C-alpha positions as CSV (number, residue, x, y, z in Angstrom):
1,M,56.9,141.2,99.4
2,R,56.7,143.7,96.6
3,H,60.0,145.1,95.4
4,R,60.4,148.3,93.6
5,S,63.1,149.5,91.2
6,H,64.5,153.0,90.8
7,S,63.5,155.1,87.9
8,I,65.7,157.8,86.4
9,P,63.7,160.6,88.2
10,S,63.9,158.7,91.5
11,V,67.7,158.4,91.1
12,V,68.2,162.0,90.2
13,M,66.0,163.3,93.0
14,S,67.8,161.0,95.5
15,L,71.2,162.3,94.3
16,V,70.2,165.9,94.5
17,G,68.5,165.4,97.8
18,A,71.6,163.8,99.3
19,L,73.8,166.6,98.0
20,C,71.4,169.2,99.6
21,L,71.4,167.3,102.9
22,L,75.2,167.2,102.8
23,Q,75.3,171.0,102.1
24,G,73.0,171.5,105.1
25,L,75.1,169.4,107.4
26,S,78.3,171.2,106.2
27,K,76.9,174.5,107.6
28,G,76.7,172.9,111.1
29,L,80.1,171.4,110.7
30,L,81.5,174.8,109.7
31,W,79.8,176.5,112.7
32,V,81.1,173.9,115.2
33,A,84.5,172.9,113.8
34,G,85.5,175.7,111.4
35,T,88.5,177.8,111.9
36,R,87.8,181.5,112.2
37,A,89.4,184.2,110.1
38,V,88.7,187.9,109.8
39,G,87.9,189.0,106.3
40,R,86.2,191.9,104.5
41,I,83.3,192.4,102.1
42,A,84.9,193.1,98.8
43,F,81.7,193.4,96.6
44,Q,78.1,194.1,97.1
45,E,75.5,194.0,94.4
46,N,73.4,197.1,93.7
47,T,70.2,195.0,93.1
48,V,67.9,194.1,96.0
49,S,65.9,190.9,96.1
50,T,62.1,190.8,96.9
51,R,63.0,190.1,100.5
52,G,65.3,193.2,100.7
53,A,68.6,191.3,100.6
54,T,71.7,191.7,98.4
55,W,74.5,189.4,97.5
56,V,78.0,190.2,98.9
57,R,81.3,188.6,98.1
58,Y,83.9,188.5,100.9
59,Q,87.5,187.6,101.0
60,F,89.7,186.3,103.8
61,S,93.2,184.9,104.3
62,D,93.8,181.5,105.8
63,H,96.5,180.8,108.4
64,E,99.1,180.4,105.7
65,G,98.2,183.8,104.1
66,R,96.4,182.5,101.0
67,V,93.4,184.6,100.0
68,H,90.0,182.8,99.6
69,H,86.5,184.1,98.7
70,G,83.0,183.3,99.5
71,S,79.5,184.8,99.1
72,A,76.5,185.4,101.3
73,M,73.3,187.5,101.4
74,T,72.8,190.5,103.7
75,A,70.0,192.9,104.3
76,A,72.5,195.6,105.3
77,K,73.2,198.4,102.8
78,G,76.5,199.9,102.1
79,V,78.7,197.2,103.7
80,L,81.6,197.4,101.2
81,N,84.9,196.9,103.1
82,T,83.1,196.0,106.3
83,R,84.8,193.4,108.5
84,V,83.3,189.9,108.5
85,V,84.3,186.9,110.6
86,V,84.5,183.8,108.4
87,A,84.4,180.1,109.4
88,Y,86.2,177.7,107.0
89,L,87.7,174.3,107.0
90,P,91.5,174.4,106.8
91,L,91.7,171.4,104.4
92,L,89.0,172.9,102.2
93,P,89.0,176.7,102.6
94,G,86.6,177.0,99.7
95,L,84.0,175.6,102.1
96,N,83.4,178.7,104.1
97,M,80.6,181.0,105.4
98,P,80.1,184.0,107.6
99,A,80.6,182.8,111.2
100,Y,77.3,184.0,112.6
101,G,75.1,181.4,114.4
102,G,71.8,182.6,112.9
103,Y,73.2,182.5,109.4
104,A,74.5,179.0,109.8
105,A,71.3,177.7,111.4
106,L,69.1,179.2,108.8
107,L,71.1,178.0,105.8
108,G,71.7,174.6,107.3
109,L,68.0,174.2,108.0
110,A,67.0,175.3,104.6
111,W,69.4,173.0,102.8
112,G,68.7,170.1,105.1
113,L,64.9,170.3,104.7
114,T,65.3,170.7,101.0
115,G,67.4,167.5,100.9
116,L,64.9,165.6,103.1
117,L,62.0,166.7,101.0
118,L,63.7,165.6,97.8
119,L,64.7,162.2,99.3
120,G,61.1,161.7,100.4
121,A,59.7,162.8,97.0
122,S,62.1,160.4,95.2
123,R,60.1,157.5,96.7
124,L,57.1,158.6,94.7
125,F,59.0,157.8,91.5
126,L,59.8,154.2,92.4
127,K,58.4,151.7,89.9
128,P,57.0,148.3,90.8
129,R,59.4,145.6,89.6
130,P,57.8,143.1,87.2
131,R,57.2,139.7,88.5
132,A,59.3,136.9,87.0
């Protein structure tokens, strides 16, 4: 049986891949188990991406009244002060997102696939272990 050892690129790609996969899974966790809060869009960039979307920053208050922030992309124009429903984890309110199913599914899928691709690609950088 041939054993292989991990090279530095393999370890780095595996670590980044695992983090991307966790980020993708967190979107599903937020969608299913996240607490909902009503917030508002506090800032929208004036620049538009090549896909027609802009970054927005929103803020919301948790059940104890503490204010938290998050960011997302939107194709809508002029959404400053618009109401947004946010899903967050009460123990980690910094882990939040707009509570819309399509948004959660798209981001979760993108992060998850990126993580799986990186984990798979990290196998390409394994080095054969020298025989003793």
